[in-house]
Legacy VTK file of the C-alpha trace (Angstrom):
# vtk DataFile Version 3.0
C-alpha trace
ASCII
DATASET POLYDATA
POINTS 297 float
64.963 -13.838 -6.017
66.030 -10.623 -4.328
66.172 -10.783 -0.551
64.726 -7.248 -0.272
61.461 -8.496 -1.789
61.041 -11.013 1.028
61.933 -8.325 3.555
59.272 -6.075 2.086
56.812 -8.959 2.084
57.369 -9.549 5.790
56.907 -5.838 6.498
53.663 -5.628 4.543
52.233 -8.896 5.852
52.380 -7.495 9.374
49.693 -5.031 8.311
47.498 -7.717 6.725
44.935 -9.054 9.175
42.754 -11.985 8.066
40.693 -11.615 11.262
39.308 -8.305 9.963
38.194 -10.068 6.767
36.478 -12.788 8.809
34.724 -10.216 10.994
33.507 -8.215 7.988
32.194 -11.355 6.260
30.343 -12.603 9.344
28.385 -9.398 9.871
24.652 -10.232 9.688
22.802 -8.484 6.849
19.022 -8.028 6.841
17.107 -7.778 3.576
13.686 -6.147 3.438
11.324 -7.091 0.621
8.577 -4.764 -0.613
5.789 -6.111 -2.837
2.064 -5.801 -3.555
1.147 -9.498 -3.416
2.051 -12.765 -1.720
3.018 -14.142 -5.114
5.568 -11.381 -5.667
6.947 -11.853 -2.148
7.271 -15.603 -2.685
9.055 -15.054 -6.008
11.688 -12.833 -4.393
12.108 -15.157 -1.386
12.632 -18.084 -3.732
15.292 -16.114 -5.581
17.239 -15.230 -2.412
16.868 -18.767 -1.042
16.502 -21.229 -3.956
14.700 -24.495 -3.258
17.788 -26.470 -4.343
19.766 -25.245 -1.342
20.183 -27.746 1.504
17.316 -27.398 3.994
19.450 -25.999 6.815
21.220 -23.510 4.558
17.930 -22.336 3.067
16.504 -21.834 6.543
19.604 -19.850 7.504
19.301 -17.634 4.412
15.586 -16.959 4.953
16.281 -15.936 8.565
17.827 -12.753 7.114
15.062 -12.009 4.578
11.870 -10.247 5.694
8.640 -9.146 4.121
8.590 -5.493 5.083
4.986 -5.575 6.316
5.119 -8.840 8.257
4.828 -8.760 12.069
8.199 -8.850 13.797
10.143 -7.465 10.832
12.967 -5.052 11.753
12.176 -1.342 11.584
15.164 -0.816 9.296
16.935 -3.090 6.798
20.503 -3.135 5.546
19.283 -3.821 1.999
15.862 -3.020 0.534
14.519 -4.787 -2.554
11.184 -3.976 -4.136
8.877 -5.506 -6.695
9.591 -3.967 -10.083
7.450 -0.883 -10.646
7.019 0.103 -7.011
8.093 3.652 -6.269
10.017 3.680 -2.993
13.082 5.386 -1.556
16.214 5.990 -3.607
18.024 3.327 -1.580
15.670 0.558 -2.711
16.821 -1.740 -5.529
14.137 -3.061 -7.899
13.864 -6.820 -8.360
13.854 -7.605 -12.090
12.468 -11.154 -12.628
13.612 -11.372 -16.255
17.167 -10.211 -15.435
17.897 -10.975 -11.769
21.624 -10.435 -12.363
20.800 -6.734 -12.735
19.292 -6.835 -9.248
22.519 -8.360 -7.923
24.619 -5.728 -9.707
22.414 -2.955 -8.329
22.698 -4.223 -4.751
26.466 -4.805 -4.965
27.001 -1.357 -6.500
24.822 0.401 -3.907
26.174 -1.513 -0.911
29.899 -1.978 -1.571
30.578 -2.057 2.172
28.304 -5.102 2.502
29.742 -7.163 -0.342
31.473 -9.750 1.847
28.566 -10.546 4.192
26.093 -10.481 1.291
28.138 -13.066 -0.592
28.748 -15.230 2.480
25.062 -15.238 3.462
23.476 -15.374 0.007
25.020 -17.743 -2.584
23.343 -15.794 -5.411
25.768 -12.922 -4.808
29.010 -14.851 -4.769
30.110 -14.694 -8.390
29.264 -11.000 -8.803
31.012 -10.036 -5.563
34.045 -12.202 -6.376
34.340 -10.624 -9.826
34.096 -7.105 -8.415
36.824 -7.819 -5.837
39.121 -9.388 -8.443
38.744 -6.437 -10.826
39.229 -3.952 -7.988
42.464 -5.635 -6.871
43.739 -5.913 -10.447
43.188 -2.163 -10.928
44.969 -1.385 -7.654
48.000 -3.437 -8.677
48.076 -1.903 -12.147
47.969 1.597 -10.652
50.722 0.801 -8.171
52.906 -0.538 -10.972
52.532 2.836 -12.698
53.166 4.845 -9.518
56.239 2.782 -8.701
57.885 4.179 -11.846
57.649 7.758 -10.559
61.043 7.763 -8.780
62.754 6.591 -11.977
60.852 8.767 -14.457
60.335 11.921 -12.358
62.914 11.973 -9.546
62.150 15.566 -8.477
58.422 14.918 -8.268
59.058 11.657 -6.435
61.058 13.448 -3.733
57.915 15.411 -2.850
55.807 12.259 -2.565
58.347 9.873 -1.016
60.927 11.457 1.295
64.505 10.277 0.495
64.822 8.419 3.794
61.736 6.319 3.081
62.093 3.275 0.894
59.236 2.591 -1.482
57.748 -0.844 -1.013
58.795 -2.966 -3.983
56.219 -3.551 -6.705
56.402 -7.311 -6.289
55.945 -7.166 -2.513
53.010 -4.763 -2.665
51.185 -6.689 -5.376
51.835 -10.047 -3.711
50.396 -8.844 -0.404
47.420 -7.393 -2.260
46.836 -10.782 -3.902
47.130 -12.586 -0.549
44.454 -10.237 0.754
42.406 -11.161 -2.330
42.820 -14.831 -1.370
41.376 -14.030 2.063
38.473 -12.190 0.440
37.745 -15.038 -2.011
37.632 -17.545 0.844
35.278 -15.287 2.803
33.001 -14.822 -0.211
32.567 -18.575 -0.642
32.236 -19.384 3.051
35.657 -21.031 3.328
38.064 -20.742 6.303
40.122 -17.540 6.215
43.690 -17.289 7.521
47.380 -17.914 6.906
47.271 -21.493 8.192
43.895 -22.319 6.672
45.008 -21.027 3.247
48.697 -21.905 3.267
48.535 -23.648 -0.116
46.686 -20.754 -1.761
49.185 -18.262 -0.311
52.078 -20.366 -1.616
50.424 -20.238 -5.058
50.171 -16.442 -4.886
53.828 -16.025 -3.889
55.081 -18.442 -6.557
52.980 -16.722 -9.231
54.285 -13.306 -8.157
57.805 -14.092 -9.310
56.534 -15.400 -12.628
54.641 -12.143 -13.200
57.775 -10.201 -12.225
59.820 -11.964 -14.885
57.028 -11.691 -17.440
56.696 -7.944 -16.771
60.463 -7.480 -17.120
60.498 -9.172 -20.516
57.428 -7.274 -21.700
59.058 -3.978 -20.678
62.237 -4.908 -22.576
60.249 -5.455 -25.766
58.134 -2.320 -25.482
59.275 1.161 -26.577
60.829 3.027 -23.662
57.853 5.382 -23.303
55.471 2.416 -23.000
57.623 0.094 -20.887
55.953 0.978 -17.591
52.499 0.770 -19.152
53.268 -2.769 -20.289
54.371 -3.693 -16.748
51.136 -2.219 -15.433
49.170 -4.337 -17.892
51.016 -7.472 -16.801
50.247 -6.603 -13.164
46.536 -6.350 -13.943
46.485 -9.555 -16.011
48.445 -11.517 -13.413
46.271 -10.372 -10.519
43.100 -11.163 -12.429
44.403 -14.633 -13.277
45.246 -15.374 -9.626
41.793 -14.222 -8.524
40.059 -16.254 -11.231
41.895 -19.432 -10.189
40.997 -18.925 -6.530
37.387 -18.204 -7.452
37.100 -21.436 -9.427
38.555 -23.455 -6.552
36.220 -21.991 -3.959
33.157 -22.029 -6.216
33.690 -25.787 -6.538
33.326 -25.948 -2.719
36.905 -26.995 -2.148
40.145 -25.333 -1.251
43.381 -25.848 -3.078
44.952 -29.137 -2.042
48.742 -29.307 -1.779
48.983 -31.847 -4.583
47.089 -29.509 -6.901
49.271 -26.453 -6.338
51.615 -27.025 -9.295
48.735 -27.591 -11.715
46.917 -24.519 -10.370
50.079 -22.439 -10.770
50.439 -23.494 -14.399
46.739 -22.822 -15.060
47.003 -19.392 -13.425
50.143 -18.477 -15.332
48.796 -19.580 -18.702
45.592 -17.615 -18.129
47.526 -14.490 -17.167
49.923 -14.881 -20.099
46.987 -15.173 -22.486
45.430 -11.997 -21.077
48.759 -10.210 -21.452
49.435 -11.594 -24.937
49.201 -8.239 -26.790
51.788 -6.762 -24.422
54.179 -9.617 -25.100
53.846 -9.377 -28.861
53.747 -13.146 -29.232
51.303 -16.022 -29.068
53.297 -18.109 -26.613
54.128 -16.982 -23.070
57.576 -15.428 -22.668
58.234 -17.430 -19.522
57.495 -21.082 -18.975
57.217 -23.069 -15.787
58.203 -26.708 -15.434
55.446 -29.256 -15.855
54.111 -30.729 -12.640
55.548 -34.186 -11.882
53.218 -37.117 -12.341
51.555 -38.216 -9.095
LINES 1 298
297 0 1 2 3 4 5 6 7 8 9 10 11 12 13 14 15 16 17 18 19 20 21 22 23 24 25 26 27 28 29 30 31 32 33 34 35 36 37 38 39 40 41 42 43 44 45 46 47 48 49 50 51 52 53 54 55 56 57 58 59 60 61 62 63 64 65 66 67 68 69 70 71 72 73 74 75 76 77 78 79 80 81 82 83 84 85 86 87 88 89 90 91 92 93 94 95 96 97 98 99 100 101 102 103 104 105 106 107 108 109 110 111 112 113 114 115 116 117 118 119 120 121 122 123 124 125 126 127 128 129 130 131 132 133 134 135 136 137 138 139 140 141 142 143 144 145 146 147 148 149 150 151 152 153 154 155 156 157 158 159 160 161 162 163 164 165 166 167 168 169 170 171 172 173 174 175 176 177 178 179 180 181 182 183 184 185 186 187 188 189 190 191 192 193 194 195 196 197 198 199 200 201 202 203 204 205 206 207 208 209 210 211 212 213 214 215 216 217 218 219 220 221 222 223 224 225 226 227 228 229 230 231 232 233 234 235 236 237 238 239 240 241 242 243 244 245 246 247 248 249 250 251 252 253 254 255 256 257 258 259 260 261 262 263 264 265 266 267 268 269 270 271 272 273 274 275 276 277 278 279 280 281 282 283 284 285 286 287 288 289 290 291 292 293 294 295 296
């Protein structure tokens, strides 16, 4: 493990602030409902706050949901949802009873800046928001893996983008920090504690997985034609990031964090998932890199 990677990690982690993630997730969000009947209002309220939620949690959720015409409702709402068929402003998302997931997708797409608080306040949004954040981070890491090749492939162009005296942050360090940020976001989405101490086991998983992806990407690049080597590394970056996010999502969706004794098993699960996603890039059915089996407890 190169010492410069850890140096870059320390540099980048200084810019990563879990407090900002906590603050964004805890922002209150008001939802205004527009309908033509009490029945339609009740249907939408039941969807935002399902009866199976614990009483206190359901009460907390409903405190942020208002019938637009009721006395005491705010003059403006962060999110507006209307009965299907009503013609309102362009910012209003229709509620589709037969396909409520389309309502979720519409709200998440229209209000990207509110994804974290929406997911933290309303359990219905958690999977869709988590998936969007995982895909977004995977794309960012894939793009960075491609950009990182610029100094090697186009040295003259690179000198215009990165001055010679500035050292480009290593691919592994950048992507690892991005995945640690994803861990913070996943915890916030599912209402879990956010922070370096609170998520030390999850962060250890991310760092351990990063070096597996690095080795996997190296081997994939060796097998690919020279012109496609960097593309294969970019694909591994996307697959690895998605696998890390999916593992974290499953842990938090099960209303638990990642216990220390489960870290080795989670690492193997994450790696196998990522290796399966990257299978076409590796040109083989079995992963190119294996990790030792977790010791029996």
